[in-house]
N, C-alpha and C positions, 0 to 999 in steps of 0.2 A: 564455382560457386559460392554465394557468402555464408555465412557462419550464423547459426543463431542459437544461443540457449537458453533455458531458465533462470530467472534471476531471483533470489527473495533476497530482500532486504527485510532487515527488524530491527526495531529499537523498544527500549522498556523506559515510562516514564514514571516516577513518584507519585504524580500527583497531575490529571487532567480533568477541569470541568469544563464542561458544555453548558452554555446558557446558567441557571441558576442553580443549575444542580450540581454537589459538591462536589472536590476534587476527589480523584481516585485512581489509585495504582493501575497502568494501563500499560499493555505491550501490544504493537500496532507492526503488520508484516505486510510487504508490498511483494505479492508475485506476479513477474509478466515474462516474455522475450526480454533477450538481447538481441539485436541485428547487427551486423556487422557488414559494411558494403563491399560485395565479391571482389572487387577490386582494391579492396585494404585502404581507399580513402576517403577520407571524411569521420563523420566523429561518429560515435557506437549511438547509437537507438535505442533507451529502455521503453519498452510500451508496458501500462499498468493492464491485469486481466482482472484483478481481485483484489484488496486489501481486508485484512484478518482483523480483526479488534479485541480484544478483550474488555472493552470500554460500549455498552449496549446503546448510553446516549452518545456516542459519537460515531459506534457505527450507523446509527437512524441519522444522525444529521449527515452524514457521508452519502447515506442512498436518498433525502432529501437534496440534497444537492445533486443530483443526479450520479455519483459516483459508483463501483461494484462493492460492497460493501458486505462484509457478514460479520455475526456478533458469535465468536464462541465464550464459552464462560471454561 
């Protein structure tokens, strides 16, 4: 059987600007499964289930682009 685990990647930026909005500190997390082939060969595959952001303009931009994103304050 293959293996799967939940992967959470997070980053923090001092300033992120979207369009004409002023730059603001932003935290972004990418959450999803990490899949490994059952025979151990091949690459590890990471898939995004959702992005969680502290920048509302960036979350809305992600959503407009069709990405699963939510804003949290």
